[in-house]
C-alpha positions in Angstrom: 75.3 15.9 -55.0 77.0 13.5 -52.7 75.1 14.7 -49.6 71.7 14.2 -51.4 72.6 10.7 -52.4 73.4 9.8 -48.8 69.9 10.8 -47.7 68.1 8.8 -50.4 68.5 5.2 -48.9 67.5 6.6 -45.5 64.3 8.1 -46.9 63.4 4.8 -48.7 64.1 2.8 -45.5 61.8 5.1 -43.4 59.0 4.6 -45.9 59.4 0.8 -45.7 59.3 0.9 -41.9 56.2 3.0 -42.0 54.4 0.5 -44.2 55.4 -2.4 -42.0 54.1 -0.6 -38.9 50.7 0.1 -40.5 50.5 -3.5 -41.6 51.0 -4.8 -38.0 47.6 -3.5 -36.8 44.9 -5.5 -38.7 41.3 -5.0 -37.7 39.8 -7.9 -35.8 36.3 -8.7 -37.1 37.2 -7.2 -40.5 40.1 -9.6 -40.8 37.9 -12.5 -39.9 35.3 -11.6 -42.5 37.8 -11.2 -45.3 40.5 -13.9 -44.7 39.5 -17.5 -43.8 41.5 -18.8 -40.8 43.9 -21.6 -41.4 42.7 -25.1 -40.4 45.9 -25.8 -38.6 46.0 -22.8 -36.4 43.5 -21.2 -34.0 44.0 -17.5 -33.4 43.4 -16.1 -30.0 40.1 -14.2 -30.2 40.1 -10.7 -28.6 36.4 -11.0 -28.1 34.3 -12.7 -25.5 35.4 -16.0 -23.9 33.2 -18.7 -22.4 32.3 -18.6 -18.8 33.0 -21.3 -16.2 29.4 -22.2 -15.6 28.4 -22.5 -19.2 28.2 -25.5 -21.5 30.5 -24.8 -24.5 31.1 -27.2 -27.4 34.7 -26.9 -28.5 35.2 -27.4 -32.2 37.4 -30.3 -33.1 40.9 -29.3 -34.2 43.1 -30.9 -36.8 46.8 -31.1 -36.1 49.0 -28.8 -38.2 51.3 -30.6 -40.7 54.9 -30.1 -39.9 56.8 -27.5 -41.9 59.1 -29.1 -44.5 61.9 -26.7 -43.4 61.9 -28.1 -39.9 63.4 -31.5 -39.2 61.1 -34.0 -37.4 62.0 -34.8 -33.8 62.9 -38.5 -33.2 61.9 -39.9 -29.9 64.4 -42.1 -28.0 63.5 -45.7 -28.1 63.7 -46.1 -24.3 61.5 -43.1 -23.4 57.8 -42.9 -24.0 56.5 -40.2 -26.3 55.7 -37.0 -24.6 52.1 -35.8 -25.1 51.2 -32.2 -25.2 48.1 -31.7 -23.1 46.9 -29.0 -25.6 46.8 -31.6 -28.3 44.5 -33.9 -26.5 41.1 -33.4 -28.0 37.5 -34.3 -26.9 36.2 -37.8 -27.4 34.2 -38.4 -30.5 30.9 -38.5 -28.4 31.2 -34.8 -27.6 30.9 -33.9 -31.3 27.2 -35.0 -31.0 26.5 -32.8 -28.0 23.6 -30.4 -28.6 23.4 -27.3 -26.5 20.1 -25.7 -25.8 19.7 -22.4 -24.0 16.4 -22.3 -22.2 14.5 -19.4 -20.5 11.4 -19.8 -18.3 9.5 -16.5 -18.2 6.2 -15.4 -16.8 3.5 -13.7 -18.8 5.3 -10.4 -18.4 8.5 -11.8 -19.8 10.4 -11.9 -16.5 12.7 -14.9 -16.1 12.0 -17.4 -13.4 14.9 -18.6 -11.3 15.9 -21.3 -8.8 15.0 -24.2 -11.2 17.2 -27.3 -11.1 18.3 -29.9 -13.6 15.6 -32.3 -12.4 13.0 -29.7 -13.4 13.7 -30.0 -17.1 12.6 -32.7 -19.6 14.0 -32.4 -23.1 12.5 -34.2 -26.1 14.2 -34.8 -29.5 11.6 -35.6 -32.2 9.3 -36.7 -29.4 11.9 -39.0 -27.7 12.9 -38.0 -24.2 16.7 -37.3 -23.9 19.0 -37.4 -20.9 20.3 -34.0 -19.9 24.0 -34.5 -19.4 25.1 -30.9 -19.0 23.4 -28.3 -17.0 24.4 -24.7 -16.1 22.7 -21.7 -14.6 23.5 -18.4 -12.9 24.1 -14.9 -13.9 26.7 -14.3 -16.7 27.8 -11.5 -19.0 25.9 -11.3 -22.3 27.4 -11.1 -25.8 25.2 -9.0 -28.2 25.6 -8.0 -31.8 23.4 -5.0 -32.6 22.1 -5.3 -36.2 20.7 -1.9 -37.2 18.8 -1.1 -40.3 20.0 2.3 -41.7 18.7 2.6 -45.2 17.8 5.8 -47.1 14.1 5.1 -47.4 12.2 6.8 -44.6 13.6 9.5 -42.3 11.2 8.4 -39.6 12.7 4.9 -39.7 16.2 6.4 -39.4 15.2 8.4 -36.3 13.6 5.4 -34.6 16.6 3.1 -35.5 19.0 5.6 -33.9 16.8 6.3 -30.9 16.2 2.6 -30.2 19.9 1.8 -30.6 21.1 4.5 -28.2 18.6 3.4 -25.6 20.2 -0.1 -25.5 23.4 1.5 -24.0 21.6 1.9 -20.7 21.5 -1.9 -20.0 25.1 -2.7 -20.9 27.2 -3.8 -18.0 31.0 -3.4 -17.8 31.6 -7.2 -18.5 29.2 -7.4 -21.4 30.4 -7.6 -25.0 28.7 -5.6 -27.7 29.4 -5.3 -31.5 27.6 -3.0 -33.9 26.7 -3.8 -37.5 24.6 -1.5 -39.7 23.1 -2.4 -43.1 21.4 -1.0 -46.1 22.5 -2.6 -49.4 25.3 -4.3 -47.6 26.2 -4.9 -43.9 29.0 -2.8 -42.4 30.8 -3.5 -39.2 31.0 -0.3 -37.1 32.8 -1.8 -34.2 34.1 -5.2 -33.1 33.0 -6.8 -29.9 34.0 -4.4 -27.1 33.3 -3.9 -23.4 33.7 -0.2 -23.7 30.3 1.5 -23.8 31.8 4.7 -25.2 33.2 2.7 -28.1 29.7 1.4 -28.8 28.4 5.0 -28.7 31.1 6.1 -31.1 30.0 3.4 -33.5 26.4 4.6 -33.3 27.6 8.2 -33.9 28.8 7.1 -37.3 25.1 6.6 -38.4 24.3 10.1 -39.7 24.2 10.0 -43.6 22.3 7.0 -45.0 23.5 5.5 -48.3 21.4 3.2 -50.4 17.7 2.9 -50.3 17.8 -0.9 -50.4 17.3 -2.8 -47.1 18.7 -6.3 -47.4 17.7 -7.6 -44.1 18.1 -11.3 -44.9 21.6 -11.0 -46.3 22.7 -8.8 -43.3 21.3 -11.3 -40.8 23.1 -14.1 -42.5 26.3 -12.1 -42.4 26.0 -11.7 -38.6 24.9 -15.3 -37.9 28.0 -16.6 -39.7 30.3 -14.5 -37.4 28.4 -15.5 -34.3 29.1 -19.2 -34.8 32.5 -19.1 -33.0 31.2 -16.9 -30.2 30.5 -18.7 -26.9 28.5 -17.8 -23.9 25.2 -15.9 -23.5 25.0 -14.5 -27.0 22.3 -13.0 -29.1 21.5 -10.7 -32.1 19.6 -7.6 -31.2 18.0 -6.6 -34.6 16.6 -3.0 -34.7 14.8 -3.4 -38.0 11.6 -3.0 -39.9 11.6 -6.7 -40.9 11.1 -5.6 -44.5 13.5 -7.0 -47.1 13.9 -5.3 -50.5 16.7 -6.8 -52.5 18.5 -9.7 -50.6 20.2 -12.6 -52.5 18.8 -15.0 -49.9 15.1 -15.8 -49.9 12.9 -15.9 -46.9 12.9 -19.7 -46.8 16.7 -19.7 -47.0 17.3 -17.3 -44.2 14.7 -19.1 -42.1 16.6 -22.4 -42.6 19.8 -20.7 -41.5 18.1 -19.2 -38.4 16.9 -22.7 -37.5 20.4 -24.1 -37.8 22.0 -21.4 -35.8 22.5 -21.5 -32.0 22.2 -17.7 -31.7 18.8 -16.4 -30.4 17.5 -13.3 -32.3 15.7 -10.5 -30.5 14.0 -8.3 -33.1 12.9 -4.8 -32.0 10.5 -3.4 -34.7 10.7 0.2 -35.8 7.5 -0.2 -37.9 5.0 -0.7 -35.1 5.5 2.8 -33.8 4.6 4.3 -37.1 1.9 1.8 -38.2 -0.4 2.6 -35.3 -0.1 6.3 -36.1 -0.6 6.0 -39.8 -4.0 6.8 -41.3 -3.8 3.5 -43.3 -2.9 1.5 -40.2 -1.5 -1.9 -40.7 -1.1 -3.0 -44.3 0.0 -6.3 -45.9 3.7 -5.2 -45.9 3.8 -4.4 -42.2 1.9 -7.5 -41.3 4.3 -9.7 -43.3 7.3 -7.9 -41.6 5.7 -8.6 -38.2 5.2 -12.2 -38.9 8.8 -12.5 -40.2 10.3 -11.1 -37.0 8.0 -13.3 -34.8 9.0 -16.4 -36.7 12.7 -15.7 -36.6 12.6 -15.1 -32.9 10.6 -18.2 -32.2 12.8 -20.5 -34.3 16.0 -19.1 -32.8 14.9 -19.2 -29.1 14.6 -15.4 -28.8 11.7 -13.0 -28.5 10.3 -10.3 -30.7 9.3 -6.8 -29.5 6.9 -4.3 -31.1 7.0 -1.1 -29.1 4.3 1.4 -29.8 5.7 4.0 -27.5 9.3 5.0 -26.8 8.6 4.6 -23.1 8.3 0.9 -23.6 11.9 0.5 -24.6 13.7 0.7 -21.2 11.5 -2.2 -19.9 11.9 -4.2 -23.1 15.7 -3.9 -23.1 15.9 -4.7 -19.4 13.9 -7.8 -20.0 16.2 -8.9 -22.9 19.3 -8.3 -20.7 17.8 -10.3 -17.8 16.8 -13.2 -20.1 20.3 -13.4 -21.6 22.1 -13.2 -18.3 19.9 -15.7 -16.5 19.4 -18.5 -19.0 19.5 -22.2 -18.2 22.0 -24.1 -20.4 21.1 -27.7 -21.2 23.2 -30.2 -23.1 22.4 -33.7 -24.4 23.8 -36.3 -26.7 20.9 -37.5 -29.0 20.0 -41.1 -28.7 19.5 -41.1 -32.4 23.2 -40.6 -33.5 22.4 -40.9 -37.2 24.2 -38.2 -39.1 21.4 -37.7 -41.6 21.5 -33.9 -41.9 17.8 -33.8 -41.0 16.0 -31.1 -38.9 15.1 -32.4 -35.4 12.3 -30.8 -33.4 13.1 -29.9 -29.8 10.7 -29.6 -26.9 11.5 -28.6 -23.4 9.1 -29.1 -20.5 9.3 -27.9 -16.9 8.3 -30.6 -14.4 8.3 -31.3 -10.7 9.9 -34.3 -8.9 7.1 -36.6 -10.0 7.3 -35.6 -13.7 4.1 -33.5 -13.6 3.9 -30.0 -15.0 5.6 -27.7 -12.4 3.3 -25.3 -10.5 4.9 -22.1 -9.4 3.5 -19.6 -6.9 4.5 -16.0 -6.2 5.0 -14.4 -2.7 1.3 -14.0 -2.3 0.6 -17.6 -3.0 -0.9 -16.9 -6.4 -0.2 -19.3 -9.2 2.2 -17.9 -11.8 1.5 -18.5 -15.5 4.8 -19.1 -17.4 6.1 -20.5 -20.7 9.4 -21.9 -21.9 11.5 -20.1 -24.5 14.0 -22.3 -26.4 15.0 -22.8 -30.0 12.6 -24.8 -32.1 15.1 -27.5 -33.2 18.5 -28.2 -34.8 20.0 -29.7 -37.9 21.9 -33.0 -37.3 25.4 -33.2 -38.8 25.5 -34.9 -42.2 28.0 -37.7 -42.7 
């Protein structure tokens, strides 16, 4: 009896230690989605960080209030107060800085390089703005793959998986990729990672679909919320039908959120492949889905793809990767600094030294037709 009683406290203590060890490894993106971060502390993100050549708007911090258990430090009268450089924040004018990622692509979607700051004119509601920040060059991309995996059509499931696995071929070692699937609700399969095999392992989980509902708008909103604090060349790659069945958000509501976001959306349709092979052809549902994806891509500064053959995917994905890695980053402080919460239309032109539309020729001296891809506008902060 005495020997058994001696082992009882040790057993209890071992169980407590085991629980504490398990609690010390919280998931990264899951923790962010469930527990709001404290306003007085900024956690070090394990995900992608901004690059040197990129224009990044740093959110304004608030100083944490001192703990009542810690006595305040009294500065000597004859010595100036020491200032922590980490506590010096940006001037108030930087809070009005608007960042616009711009791509100049030819008719084939290939990005055009070697443009300078002087080649861009930017207009806010028709008023020309002064470009104060400019960056270019190749940089790693940060992509969240949003994959529709609902139990509605086995052909959609096959195409969603096939299209998603094909994207692995354009991932570089320095790129960051996260994977989110959705049916009735979104599910994070992997946090942002630079390990291609970890991305593949996340896709390997998509084998048994659950619900028949396909809540595309809610899932896109879920992802855009988590992309707000991600800096750099970021985008959402949406492998979807574009059909929404049961979302809480309406089409107008998600479109407003897309406009307000600074994350470009690159939809890749899994309907087009089947629509051209169906005896019924395009119907009102597929046409509405196509229009939805095109509009979201246009408003966000991305581009929509509708592959009819699987052989088109490698070129489409290579084009998306090139566009994300070779964007031009423009930044400006609006001349109209009124915090009215209103939506402002943006327009970007490419000009020569005299302010005329820029003419670009290829190696053979033939004029190249091109167009500018940028987000449609932004919402001003509301005071």
